[in-house]
C-alpha positions in Angstrom: 3.1 -11.8 -13.8 5.8 -13.4 -15.6 5.7 -16.8 -17.4 8.3 -18.7 -19.9 8.4 -17.4 -23.1 8.1 -18.9 -26.2 12.1 -18.3 -26.6 13.0 -19.8 -23.4 13.4 -17.3 -20.2 10.7 -16.1 -18.0 9.4 -12.4 -19.1 7.0 -10.6 -17.8 3.5 -10.5 -19.8 2.6 -7.0 -19.1 3.4 -3.5 -18.3 1.2 -1.2 -16.4 -0.3 1.8 -17.9 -1.5 0.1 -21.0 -4.3 -2.3 -21.8 -3.5 -5.8 -22.1 -5.3 -8.8 -23.9 -3.9 -12.2 -23.2 -5.5 -15.3 -25.0 -5.3 -18.7 -24.1 -5.0 -21.2 -26.9 -3.5 -24.2 -28.3 -2.8 -25.8 -31.6 -5.8 -27.4 -33.4 -8.3 -25.7 -31.5 -11.3 -24.9 -33.9 -12.5 -22.0 -31.8 -8.4 -20.6 -31.6 -8.1 -21.1 -35.5 -11.0 -18.5 -35.8 -10.1 -16.3 -33.3 -6.3 -16.2 -33.8 -6.5 -14.1 -37.3 -8.7 -11.6 -35.5 -6.6 -11.2 -32.4 -3.7 -10.7 -35.0 -4.9 -7.9 -37.0 -6.5 -6.2 -33.4 -2.6 -6.2 -32.3 -1.3 -4.7 -35.7 -4.4 -2.1 -35.3 -3.5 -0.6 -32.3 0.1 -1.4 -32.0 1.4 0.5 -29.0 -1.6 1.7 -27.3 -2.7 -2.1 -26.5 -0.4 -4.9 -25.3 -1.6 -8.4 -26.9 0.0 -11.6 -25.3 -1.1 -15.4 -26.1 -0.5 -18.5 -23.7 -0.3 -21.7 -25.3 -1.7 -24.7 -23.6 0.3 -26.9 -25.8 4.1 -27.1 -24.7 4.9 -28.3 -28.4 7.0 -25.1 -29.8 7.3 -26.6 -33.1 3.0 -26.5 -33.3 3.2 -23.1 -31.7 5.2 -21.4 -33.8 3.7 -23.1 -37.0 0.5 -22.0 -36.1 1.8 -18.4 -35.0 3.4 -18.3 -38.7 0.3 -19.7 -40.6 -1.7 -16.6 -38.9 1.1 -14.1 -39.0 1.0 -13.2 -35.4 3.8 -11.0 -34.1 2.7 -10.7 -30.4 4.7 -12.5 -27.5 3.7 -15.7 -26.9 4.2 -18.0 -23.5 3.8 -21.2 -22.1 1.3 -22.3 -19.8 2.2 -23.5 -16.1 0.4 -24.8 -13.4 0.7 -21.4 -11.3 -0.7 -19.5 -14.5 -3.7 -21.9 -15.0 -4.5 -21.5 -10.9 -4.3 -17.8 -11.1 -6.8 -17.5 -13.8 -9.0 -20.4 -13.7 -9.2 -21.5 -10.1 -7.4 -24.4 -8.0 -8.5 -27.1 -10.7 -6.7 -25.0 -13.3 -9.5 -26.5 -15.9 -9.1 -23.9 -18.8 -11.8 -23.7 -21.5 -10.2 -22.9 -25.0 -9.8 -20.5 -26.3 -10.3 -17.9 -23.4 -9.0 -13.9 -23.6 -9.2 -11.9 -20.7 -9.0 -8.1 -21.1 -7.4 -5.6 -18.7 -7.3 -2.4 -18.6 -4.4 0.3 -18.2 -4.5 -0.2 -14.6 -4.1 -3.5 -14.4 -8.2 -4.3 -13.5 -9.9 -7.3 -15.0 -12.4 -5.7 -17.1 -14.0 -8.8 -18.9 -13.0 -12.6 -19.3 -14.2 -14.4 -22.2 -14.2 -18.0 -21.4 -15.3 -18.6 -24.8 -14.6 -17.6 -28.5 -14.5 -13.9 -28.7 -14.6 -12.0 -32.1 -12.6 -8.6 -33.3 -15.5 -6.8 -32.7 -15.8 -7.4 -29.1 -12.3 -6.6 -28.4 -12.1 -3.8 -30.2 -15.2 -1.7 -28.8 -14.2 -2.9 -25.2 -10.5 -1.4 -25.9 -12.0 1.7 -27.2 -14.2 2.3 -24.3 -11.3 2.3 -22.3 -9.7 5.7 -24.0 -13.2 7.7 -23.2 -12.9 6.9 -19.2 -10.6 8.6 -18.0 -9.1 8.7 -14.5 -9.9 6.9 -11.7 -9.7 8.3 -8.3 -8.9 5.1 -6.7 -5.9 4.6 -9.2 -4.3 8.4 -8.2 -5.0 7.2 -4.4 -3.0 3.8 -5.2 -0.5 5.7 -7.1 -0.2 8.2 -4.2 0.1 5.3 -1.9 2.7 3.8 -3.6 4.9 6.7 -4.0 4.2 7.7 -0.4 5.9 4.0 1.0 8.6 5.1 -1.7 9.3 8.2 0.6 8.7 10.3 -2.8 6.2 12.7 -0.8 6.0 15.3 -3.1 4.9 13.4 -5.8 2.9 11.4 -3.5 1.1 14.3 -2.6 0.5 15.3 -6.5 -1.7 12.1 -6.9 -3.2 12.3 -3.4 -4.8 15.6 -3.7 -5.9 14.7 -7.2 -7.4 12.0 -5.4 -9.1 14.1 -3.0 -10.6 16.7 -5.5 -12.1 13.8 -6.7 -13.2 12.3 -3.3 -13.1 14.8 -1.2 -15.2 12.9 2.1 -12.2 10.0 1.5 -10.7 10.1 5.0 -7.8 7.8 4.2 -6.4 9.7 1.2 -7.0 12.9 3.6 -4.8 11.0 6.2 -2.3 9.9 3.8 -1.9 13.5 2.6 -1.2 14.2 6.1 1.6 11.9 5.8 3.1 13.3 2.9 3.3 16.6 4.5 4.9 15.2 7.6 7.5 13.8 5.4 8.3 17.2 3.9 8.3 18.4 7.5 5.1 20.7 6.4 3.8 20.3 9.8 1.2 23.0 9.8 -0.3 21.3 6.3 0.2 17.7 7.8 -2.0 19.2 10.8 -5.1 20.3 9.0 -4.9 17.1 6.4 -5.1 15.0 9.9 -7.9 17.4 11.1 -9.7 17.3 8.0 -9.6 13.2 7.8 -11.0 13.5 11.6 -14.0 15.4 10.4 -14.8 12.9 8.0 -14.8 10.1 9.9 -14.6 10.8 14.0 -13.3 7.5 15.0 -10.5 7.1 12.7 -7.9 6.4 15.2 -4.3 6.5 13.6 -5.8 10.0 12.0 -6.4 11.1 15.7 -3.1 9.6 17.0 -0.8 11.3 14.1 -3.3 14.6 14.9 -2.0 14.7 18.6 1.6 13.5 17.3 2.1 16.9 15.2 0.9 19.0 17.4 3.1 17.9 20.1 5.9 18.1 17.5 4.4 21.7 17.0 5.2 22.1 20.5 1.7 22.4 21.8 1.6 19.7 23.9 -1.5 20.6 26.0 -3.8 20.4 22.3 -2.2 17.0 21.3 -4.2 15.9 24.4 -7.8 15.4 23.2 -6.9 14.1 19.9 -4.7 11.2 21.7 -7.5 10.7 24.1 -10.3 10.2 21.6 -7.6 7.8 19.3 -7.8 5.6 23.3 -11.3 5.7 22.9 -11.7 4.2 19.7 -8.6 1.7 20.1 -8.9 0.9 23.9 -5.7 0.9 25.6 -3.2 0.8 22.9 0.3 0.8 23.5 1.8 3.3 20.7 -1.1 5.8 21.7 -0.3 5.6 25.5 3.3 6.2 24.8 2.4 9.1 22.6 0.0 10.5 25.0 2.2 9.9 27.9 5.0 12.1 26.2 2.4 14.9 25.6 1.0 15.2 29.1 4.6 15.3 30.4 5.4 18.3 28.4 1.9 19.7 29.0 2.6 19.7 33.1 0.8 16.8 33.8 3.2 14.3 35.1 0.7 12.4 37.2 -1.4 11.7 33.9 2.0 10.9 32.1 3.2 8.5 34.7 0.0 6.7 34.7 -0.4 6.3 30.8 3.3 5.1 31.0 2.2 2.4 33.6 -1.1 1.2 31.1 1.6 1.3 28.4 3.7 -1.1 30.2 0.9 -3.1 30.8 -0.2 -3.5 27.4 3.6 -4.5 26.5 5.7 -5.1 29.1 9.0 -5.5 27.1 8.2 -1.7 25.6 11.7 0.4 25.5 9.7 3.1 24.5 6.9 3.1 27.6 10.1 2.3 29.7 12.1 5.5 28.5 9.6 7.5 28.8 8.3 6.2 32.4 12.2 7.0 33.2 11.9 10.8 31.6 8.6 11.2 33.4 9.8 10.2 36.7 12.6 12.8 36.7 10.4 15.5 36.3 8.9 14.0 39.7 12.4 14.0 40.7 12.2 10.3 41.6 15.5 9.3 40.4 16.2 6.3 41.7 12.9 4.9 40.4 14.1 6.8 36.8 17.3 4.4 37.0 15.2 1.8 37.4 13.2 2.0 34.8 16.0 3.0 32.5 17.9 0.1 33.6 14.5 -2.0 32.2 14.9 -0.4 29.3 18.3 -1.5 28.7 17.8 -5.0 29.9 15.1 -5.4 26.7 17.4 -3.1 24.1 21.0 -3.3 25.3 22.5 -0.9 22.7 19.7 1.8 23.0 21.8 4.8 23.5 19.3 7.4 25.0 18.3 5.3 27.9 22.2 4.2 28.6 23.0 8.4 28.5 20.4 9.5 30.8 21.0 6.3 33.1 24.7 7.7 33.2 23.9 11.5 33.8 21.0 10.6 36.6 23.5 8.1 38.2 26.1 11.1 37.9 24.4 12.9 39.5 23.8 10.9 42.8 
């Protein structure tokens, strides 16, 4: 988080990847006077292995600097604010002094000492972090964050490591599929979605994406069962109905496709995708006048939709 540093501007208090010890204190607090020299020694001992920071409850910068100088404290210092106090101590913002929060390298709060703490306690906690190894949840979070940045190859590295540690995590398997989709490795994406559905047969988004990736591979008929299962779970979901309609049309089932379009329009009457898909199905059924009307509705809701405009012009010119 950010806070006002002792020297003025707002600055970050902690960086990801390194354990952090955050101490709330105030000049003149007896427990703080006993605790601060111990924290100073710990900061020197751990160096770059751990981050130490202090938050003074007293805004008097002169008093704060005098105390820091007395105990030889060199780690960063900040001034408390209402926002920080609410985040750490609740809506009342009443902080017992001293108070020390210890976070591991992934930013998880591991201990909150709402009392005076000794050098041995904090040291033992920091030492314990060294032997914990990597948490599968951390790998999954990193993979998810990297996936959102569209760095698909890096996301895949994190997510596959997480899947090895948690082989029956359907969410991780689904996100592996999304990473493969981003890399245009459709076969690998399909297998990842299949695995997610195998683990959780009611995972609607994985079912939807399984249908979509099969459709993209030109296997429209095989796309229909997962779309149908997604509808079983989701009910009259607009996106799933549109996906199903497109696959049904390409699978040679225009009547089923048209019905799905009507249901999608009922679920979301202003859906450009549903009206456009409906028009394409009507063209297959050689019902051009109705298709032109459907395209008109699509353009009514999105006048600059190039695909709808081009298809309507083609149909109108071919009358």
